[in-house]
N, C-alpha and C positions, 0 to 999 in steps of 0.2 A: 530612117529614110524620109526625105522631105520633098514637097512640091511635086508630088506625083499626080497623074491623071488616071482614074479608074474608068475603064470602058466595059460596059456590059451589053452584049448583043444577043438577041433571040429572034430568029426569023428576020423580018425586015425592020425590027425595032432596035434602037441603040440608045443607051443612056450613058452620059459622061459626067463624071464627078471630078472636079479640079481641086487643087490644093490639098491633096490627100497625104496624110502622114502615116508612117508605120513606126510604132514605138511601144512604150509601156503604158498599159491601161489598167486603172484600178477602179473598183466600184466603191463608192462612198455611201455606206448605209447607216441607219440609226434614227435618232430623233432630233430634237431642236438644236442640240449643240453641234451636230454634224450639219444640219440644214443652215445654221447661223451664217448669214451673209457677210462677205468681206467688208461691205460698206459700214458694218457696225463694229468691226474689229478695232482694237486700240492701236494697232500698227497699220491701219489701212492706208494712211498717207504715204508710208514707205512703199507699199505695193503700188499705189497709184502713181508715184513719182518715177517708177522704173520705166525704162523703154519697153515698148511692146515686144513680147517674146512670141513669135509666131509658132513656136514649138510647144506651147502649153494650151490645151483646149479643155473645155468643160461642157458636158452634156447633162442636163437635168431632166429626168423623166417627169412628165406631168403628174401632179398630185391628184390621182383619180381614185375615188373611194367606192364607186359602184360601176358595174359593167354598163357601158353605153354612155357614160358621162362625157367621154371624149367627143361624142357626136352631139351632145346636148349643149355644150358650151364651146367658146373659142379658146383653145389652149395653144394658140400659135406662138405665144411667147415662151413656151417650153418646147422640148423635143427638138432642139437645134444645137449644133456645136458652137459654143461661144469662144471667140478668140481672147487672147490675153491682152486686151487693150482697155483704155480708160472707160469707154462706154459699156463694156461688158463685165469688167472686173467686179463692180458692186454686187453682181448676182452670183458670183462664185461662192461656194462653201468656203468659209475662211480656213477651217482646218485642212480641207482638201487642197486649197490653193498653196498654203505654206508647205504642205507635203510635196506637192508637184514641183514647186519652185526649187526646193532643196534637191529633189531627185534629178531635176533637169540640170541644175548647176553641177552636181557631182558626177553624173553619168553622161552628160552631153548627148541625150537622146530625147526625142519628142515624148511628152507625157500627156496622156488623156485621162480625165476623170469622168466617170459616169455616176451622177448623183441619183440615188434611189432611197429617199428618206422622207420622214414626215414628223414634225414636232408632236410631242406627247404620246408617241406610240410605244407600246410595250413590245417585248421580244415576240410574244405570241402573235402579234399582227403580221409577222413576216415569215410564218411557217405554214405548211399545209395542215389541214384539219386532221388528216389521218396520222400525222406525226405526233399530234398532241394526245389523241385518244389512247387510253390505256397507260398513260404516263402521269407523273406528278403534275405536268403542265396542263392536264385536263381540268384542273381547278378553274382556269380561265374560261374554258368552255362552259362549265357548269354555272359559273357566275353570270356569264353572258346570257345563257338560255333562261335562267331564272329571271333575269332583268327584262327580257322581252316577252315573257309568257303571255302578257295581256296587251301586247302592242299590235295595233292595226298597221300593217306594212305600208299601205297606200297613204294613210294619214301621216305616218311617220315621215315618209319621204317628202310630203308636201311641207310639213313643219321644218324638217331638216334643211331643205333647200331655201326656205324663207329666212333662215337665221343668217345674218351677215357674217361672212368669214368662213362659212361651211363649204363654199365653192371656191377653190383656189385656182381660178383660171388666169390669175395674174400673180407673178412671183413677188408678192409683198408679204414677207414673213410676218405672221402674227397680226397683220393689219395695223395695230397701234405700235408703230416702231419706236415710240418713246420709251418702251419698257426694255429695249435692247441695248441702246447706247445713249447716255451713259448708264442707264438702268434705273430701276425704282428703288427708292429708300424703303425701309420697313414701314415708315409712316404712310407713304404713298400707297403701298400695297394694302395696308389695313383700310385705308380710305376707299380704295377701289373695291375691295371685298365687301365692305359695308354697302356701297352703292349697288353692287350686283345683287346682294341679298334682298334689297328693297325693290328690285325690278319685278314687275309682274311677268312671269314666264309662261310661254305657251305650253300646251301639253307635250310631253315627251322631251322637254328641253334638256333635262338632266340625264336622259337615258342614252346609253351607248347602244344604238339599235342597228338594224340591217344595213343602213347606208353609211354608218359612222366609220371614219378611218381607224378608230381605236378598237373596233371589234376584232376578236380573235380571227386570224387567218385571212382577213379581208384584203389587206394590201399585198399579201403573197400572191393572190389571184389577180388583182387589178393592176399591180405595178411590177412586182418582181418577176413574174413569169413572162412579162412582156420584154424585160431587159435580158433575161437569160435566153440562150447561152452566148451572149455577145462575148467575144474572146477577151479575157482579161488576165492580168497577172495574179491578182488577189483582191481582198476585201479590206477596206478600212471600216471599222465598226465603232461608233461612239453612241452608246445607248445604255439604258438601265435605270435612269432616274424614275421612270414611270412604273418600274417593277417593284417598288418598295413595299407594296402591300403583301407580296409573296417573295420577299427578299431571300428567304431560306432555300428556295428552289431555283434561284437564278442561274446557278452553274449548270443545272440540268436543262434549263431552257436554252442556254448557249450551246450545250452539246447537241440538243435536238436541232437547233437552227443551223449550226455549222455543217452537220451531216446532211440536212435537207438541202442547203444551198450547194454543197459539193455534188450531191446527186443530180441536182438540177443542171449544173454546169458540166457534169460528167468528168469532174476533175477535182483533185484534192487541193482546192484553193487554200493558200495561206490566209489567215485572218490576223490583222493587226488591230488590237482593241485599245481603247482608252479607259483607264481606270477613272471612276467618277471623282471629280474634283471636290475639295472641301467646300461646304456651304452650311450656313446656320439656320436660315429661314427663308422661305419663298412661298408667298401666298399661304396655302394651308399645309405646307410641308416643312417640318422642322429638321429634316435630315437625320432623325434619330436612328433610322434603320439603314442609313448609308454605310456604316461600318460593316454590316452584314453583306451588303451588295458588293463592297470592295473586296471583302474576303472571298466571296463566291467568284468574283472575276479572276482573282489570283488562282483559285482552285481550278477554274476552267483552263487557264493558261498553262497550269502545270500538267493537267491530265489529258487535254485534247491535243492531238498531234498538230503541229504547224499552226499553233495559236500563240501569239506573243502580246504582252501587255505593256503599254506606255504609262508611266507615272505622270500624274497631273497634280501631285501633292502641293506644289507651290503656285498653282494657277487659279485657285478658288477665290470666291468672294463671300463674305459673311452673310450679306443680305441679298444675294442673287444666285440663282441656280445656273445662270448663263455667264461663265467667265468671259471677260472681254479680251483677254490676251490669248488668242488662239495660235499665235505663231510658235511658241515653244511646244505646244501639243502637236501641231502638224509636223514640225521638224523632228520631234522625237519619234513619231511614226515613221518618218523617212529614215531615221537612223536604224530602226528595227528592220525596215525593208532592206537597207544597204547591207546590214550585217547578216540577217537570217535568210533573206530571199535571194539577194544578189551575191552573197558569199564574201563580202569584204571582211578583212581581219580587223575589226574595230570593236571598241567597247560600246555596245548599243543598248544594254539592259540596265535598268535601275538597280541600285542596291536592294537586295531582298534578304530578309532575316534567315539565318541559318541555325544559330544556337545561342543560348544564354547560359553561361556557366559561372558559378561563384566559387572562389577559393581565397582564403586568407584575407578577407575583408574587401575583395575586389570582384566586381561583377563585370564579366567580359562578354560582349555581344559580337558574334561573328556574322559575316555577311557573304552572300554570293555577289558577284559583280562588284567587288569592293575596291578595284584598282583606283588609287588616288583618293580614297575615302577621306573626307574632311568635313569640318563644321564651317558652314558659311556664315560669317558674322556672329555676333553674340557668343564669342568663344567662351566655352565653359557651360553656358546655359544651353539646354537642349529642349526647346519647345515641343510640346505634344508627347514627350516621353515621361511615363510614370512607372515608378517601381513600388509595388504594393500600394498604389494609389497616390504616391507622393512624387513631386518633381525632384529631379536630381541634377547635380553638376557632373561633368565628365570631360573627357578629351579623347582624341583618336591617337592610337599607338599601333603601328604595324598593321594599318588598315582594319583595326578593330576598335569598337567603342568601349572605353574603359571607364567604369563608374565605381566610385568608392562607397562601399556599403558595409559598415562594421558588422552587422548581423546578416545572416543569409536571408535574402528575400524569397518569396514564393512565386511572384508573378511580375512580369514586365510587359508593358503595353505601350504602343506607339501609334499615334494618330487614330485613336479609337473613339472619336466623337464626330458629329456631323461636320463641324468646322474646326480647323486646326491650322497652325503655322509650323513650318518645318525648317531645319537648317542642316540636315545630314545629306551630303551629296557625294557622288563619286567623281572621278576625273573627267568624265564626259559631261559633267554638269547636270546629271540626272538625280532628282530627289529620291530618297529612300521610300520604299513601299511600306504601307501600314502593316502592323502585325500585333499579335498578342500571344504570349507563350509562358509556359512554366519555366522556372529557373532550375537548372540541373544541379 
């Protein structure tokens, strides 16, 4: 429904809100790759060239890291519904915009996005403290408490607020926008890190303290509880890069988070998640533990009800943790929504490993969601696929991957490095999910 006026009366007071829409609303949560603005997206000019669509709206909750910060600074550029027009589009989440545009086109209903995200945040930042205590996720609490054992809270806040970029009262992601598009080369990153290492830092500079957005449970209180329980259809979740130090428990953090959010909304909200894209090096992170994170994301999607995972295996960059092509990611999330949430009979899931069997010199890999399975380009070569540690040649037959292996191998692995390139797709144009498995 479009162009409505909402009138609220109480006693002698009346408020009227014009141009009200009723449609599909999704919450966009996570860290920098969800926060990543459309103005930095590789396909931004395509979006900017489109006619204004009055039925797509975006609301970004202010990035508030401590209680009372809303009163301490002017956050008037946040907390408003932005229209889908040239002057507002640069501040949309790129992933959320492409998701909304696809949903809007396919369903012909208004689509609203509520952004509640912050770059660099771990999953533990977005859950209640009592949900972490007594669970494997409590490791984040212990590390935080050990880190602030000798911190003076008043001095910490003074130092924290004096550091440029710690107060995000203007929506300029990351302050130095040159790192976002077209991105930093490895050499430029090394130079920047060397310069930072030589800067004389104030006390507490490197501590995640009481006012820091990356502290456990902080943004749950200062941001998420202010958004809930705004009526929404579900959650888009793009996060996990900052959880690499405890990658092995990430699926458990996602389980805690989804239950916590659903309880907060009093509804079993669907979660559409993005699997972490390939990357080889970014500042001090080499992506070595990302295969574990990706595996735990798939585990969470298998085991948590109403959680689905979008593949981004072809969207990564070797020297950048922020992929510049967000359009395929947003549109794949929309496919998941159309298929799993709105009930359309479509192929919306990426190919996922099912089994690997060897017989008579042939290794056959079977897949779920394999309709239209094919090798895109480089026919015969299969990048990122190793059989007993060695690359192989193969082809697709009857929607299975067939590899010629004279001797029975013991193990097959696909996309098990930080950065990789892929060419296995299904008929919906979705790249296959990473996997590692024993051969039967």
